[in-house]
C-alpha positions in Angstrom: 51.3 -97.0 279.2 52.8 -94.0 277.4 52.6 -90.7 279.1 53.6 -87.6 277.2 56.4 -85.6 278.8 56.4 -81.9 278.8 58.1 -80.4 275.7 58.6 -83.8 273.9 56.5 -84.8 270.9 57.3 -88.5 271.5 55.8 -90.3 274.5 58.2 -91.4 277.2 59.0 -95.2 277.2 57.3 -97.5 279.6 59.2 -99.4 282.3 59.1 -102.6 280.2 60.5 -100.7 277.2 63.3 -99.3 279.4 64.1 -102.8 280.7 64.3 -104.0 277.1 66.6 -101.2 276.2 68.8 -101.8 279.2 69.0 -105.5 278.5 69.9 -104.8 274.8 72.6 -102.3 275.9 74.0 -104.8 278.4 74.2 -107.5 275.7 75.9 -105.1 273.2 78.3 -104.0 276.0 79.2 -107.6 276.8 79.9 -108.4 273.2 82.1 -105.3 273.0 84.0 -106.3 276.1 84.6 -109.8 274.7 86.0 -108.3 271.4 88.3 -106.0 273.3 89.5 -108.8 275.6 90.3 -111.0 272.6 92.2 -108.2 271.0 94.2 -107.6 274.2 95.0 -111.3 274.7 98.5 -111.1 273.2 99.6 -114.5 274.6 96.5 -116.2 273.2 97.1 -114.6 269.8 100.7 -115.6 269.8 99.7 -119.2 270.6 97.2 -119.2 267.7 99.8 -117.8 265.3 102.4 -120.3 266.5 100.0 -123.2 266.0 99.1 -121.8 262.5 102.8 -121.5 261.5 103.5 -125.0 262.9 100.7 -126.4 260.8 101.9 -124.6 257.7 105.5 -125.9 258.3 104.2 -129.5 258.7 102.3 -129.2 255.5 105.3 -127.8 253.7 107.6 -130.5 255.1 105.1 -133.2 253.9 105.0 -131.6 250.5 108.8 -131.3 250.3 109.3 -134.9 251.5 107.0 -136.2 248.9 108.8 -134.2 246.2 112.2 -135.5 247.4 110.9 -139.1 247.3 109.6 -138.6 243.8 112.8 -137.0 242.6 115.0 -139.7 244.3 112.8 -142.4 242.6 113.1 -140.6 239.3 116.9 -140.4 239.6 117.1 -144.0 240.6 115.1 -145.1 237.6 117.3 -142.8 235.4 120.5 -144.3 236.7 119.2 -147.8 236.3 118.0 -147.1 232.7 121.3 -145.6 231.7 123.4 -148.4 233.3 124.4 -151.2 230.9 123.2 -154.8 231.8 126.7 -156.2 232.4 127.4 -153.4 234.9 124.1 -154.1 236.6 124.9 -157.9 236.8 128.3 -157.1 238.2 126.8 -154.7 240.7 124.3 -157.3 241.9 127.1 -159.9 242.3 129.2 -157.4 244.2 126.3 -156.4 246.3 125.7 -160.0 247.2 129.4 -160.4 248.2 129.2 -157.2 250.3 126.1 -158.4 252.1 127.8 -161.7 252.9 130.9 -159.9 254.1 128.9 -157.4 256.1 126.9 -160.2 257.8 130.2 -162.0 258.7 131.7 -158.7 260.0 128.5 -158.0 262.0 128.7 -161.4 263.6 132.4 -160.9 264.5 131.7 -157.4 265.8 128.7 -158.7 267.9 130.9 -161.3 269.5 133.7 -158.8 270.4 131.6 -155.7 271.3 131.3 -154.8 275.0 127.8 -154.8 276.3 127.6 -151.1 277.0 128.5 -150.2 273.4 126.0 -152.8 272.1 123.3 -151.3 274.3 124.1 -147.7 273.0 124.0 -148.9 269.4 120.6 -150.6 270.0 119.3 -147.3 271.4 120.6 -145.4 268.4 119.1 -147.9 266.0 115.7 -147.6 267.8 115.8 -143.8 267.5 116.7 -144.0 263.8 113.7 -146.4 263.2 111.4 -143.9 265.1 112.6 -141.0 262.9 112.8 -142.9 259.6 111.1 -140.3 257.4 113.5 -137.4 258.2 116.5 -139.7 257.8 115.2 -141.0 254.5 114.6 -137.5 253.3 118.1 -136.4 254.3 119.6 -139.4 252.6 117.6 -138.7 249.4 118.8 -135.1 249.4 122.4 -136.3 249.9 122.1 -138.7 247.0 120.7 -136.1 244.7 123.4 -133.6 245.7 126.1 -136.2 245.1 124.7 -137.0 241.7 124.5 -133.4 240.8 128.1 -132.8 241.9 129.2 -135.8 239.9 127.4 -134.6 236.8 129.0 -131.1 237.1 132.5 -132.7 237.4 131.9 -134.8 234.2 131.0 -131.7 232.2 
């Protein structure tokens, strides 16, 4: 029920309309408080930013690792293509001899190595297997750098 107030052309709001306005104002105020609280949560913003940067770094690392693998494979194919067949045969024969000698040396070393040293070597090998991708990427970078250095010396 609208009752005109003195001096106003608009009727005064009913109690239900006032309750609606109050509820709407409370809702707007609650949303404003939430926005202000989010803006003032520096720790939360820092965590979000750190997570975002970490995700970007992981994506970049994956991309770079893939590029390094591709480049290393390309360099390997290039070296193999440019190497004459007799040299490849000799390299294969030498590699076989090296494998045999290494196996024999490993057997002798295993027989003469103290248990504590063998245990530490086993732990290191396990850690290397767990972190295979970074180790392979580092090895690929090292090979590429060595090949580039060798090419510069030859020029």
